[in-house]
C-alpha positions as YAML, in Angstrom:
chain: A
units: angstrom
residues:
- id: 1
  name: MET
  ca: [0.02, 0.16, 0.04]
- id: 2
  name: TRP
  ca: [1.18, 3.31, -0.75]
- id: 3
  name: PHE
  ca: [0.12, 6.93, 0.76]
- id: 4
  name: GLN
  ca: [1.26, 10.24, -0.20]
- id: 5
  name: GLN
  ca: [-0.16, 13.19, 1.44]
- id: 6
  name: GLU
  ca: [1.15, 16.70, 1.33]
- id: 7
  name: ILE
  ca: [1.20, 18.31, 5.00]
- id: 8
  name: HIS
  ca: [2.50, 21.68, 6.18]
- id: 9
  name: LEU
  ca: [4.04, 22.33, 9.71]
- id: 10
  name: PRO
  ca: [3.93, 25.45, 11.67]
- id: 11
  name: GLU
  ca: [7.31, 27.86, 11.36]
- id: 12
  name: MET
  ca: [9.83, 27.30, 13.96]
- id: 13
  name: GLY
  ca: [12.36, 29.35, 14.87]
- id: 14
  name: ARG
  ca: [16.13, 28.09, 14.55]
- id: 15
  name: GLY
  ca: [17.59, 25.20, 16.02]
- id: 16
  name: PHE
  ca: [16.54, 21.78, 16.39]
- id: 17
  name: HIS
  ca: [12.89, 20.89, 16.69]
- id: 18
  name: LEU
  ca: [10.83, 17.77, 17.75]
- id: 19
  name: ILE
  ca: [8.03, 17.17, 14.86]
- id: 20
  name: THR
  ca: [7.08, 13.94, 15.57]
- id: 21
  name: ASP
  ca: [3.55, 14.85, 17.07]
- id: 22
  name: ASP
  ca: [3.14, 17.36, 14.72]
- id: 23
  name: VAL
  ca: [3.88, 14.72, 11.60]
- id: 24
  name: ALA
  ca: [1.35, 12.24, 13.61]
- id: 25
  name: ARG
  ca: [-1.77, 14.68, 14.26]
- id: 26
  name: ALA
  ca: [-1.27, 15.81, 10.29]
- id: 27
  name: LEU
  ca: [-1.24, 11.86, 9.40]
- id: 28
  name: PRO
  ca: [-3.96, 10.51, 11.69]
- id: 29
  name: CYS
  ca: [-3.84, 7.35, 9.32]
- id: 30
  name: LEU
  ca: [-0.78, 6.31, 10.32]
- id: 31
  name: ASN
  ca: [-2.21, 4.51, 13.57]
- id: 32
  name: ASP
  ca: [-3.65, 2.15, 11.26]
- id: 33
  name: VAL
  ca: [0.31, 0.75, 10.01]
- id: 34
  name: HIS
  ca: [2.34, -1.41, 11.73]
- id: 35
  name: ILE
  ca: [5.27, -1.45, 9.79]
- id: 36
  name: GLY
  ca: [6.47, 0.87, 7.27]
- id: 37
  name: MET
  ca: [8.52, 3.85, 6.14]
- id: 38
  name: LEU
  ca: [7.74, 7.21, 6.29]
- id: 39
  name: HIS
  ca: [9.88, 9.62, 4.05]
- id: 40
  name: LEU
  ca: [9.61, 13.28, 4.56]
- id: 41
  name: GLN
  ca: [10.74, 15.55, 1.55]
- id: 42
  name: LEU
  ca: [11.84, 19.16, 2.84]
- id: 43
  name: MET
  ca: [10.64, 21.93, 0.53]
- id: 44
  name: HIS
  ca: [12.89, 24.40, 2.58]
- id: 45
  name: THR
  ca: [16.54, 24.79, 1.33]
- id: 46
  name: SER
  ca: [17.80, 25.43, 4.91]
- id: 47
  name: ALA
  ca: [16.22, 22.49, 6.60]
- id: 48
  name: LEU
  ca: [17.43, 19.54, 7.89]
- id: 49
  name: VAL
  ca: [15.68, 16.02, 9.30]
- id: 50
  name: ASN
  ca: [17.64, 13.83, 11.52]
- id: 51
  name: ALA
  ca: [15.72, 10.38, 12.35]
- id: 52
  name: GLN
  ca: [16.11, 7.76, 14.93]
...
């Protein structure tokens, strides 16, 4: 199953920010997924994601 959706997160200042809760709120369908991969594409050139 493939699923694609564009989401928008609120602007945040410089520094490190945890976005897990923001992504989970924007994608409630993730509650039904038990195994999978989430790919995030950042549209801002100075943004970086560090996932663990």
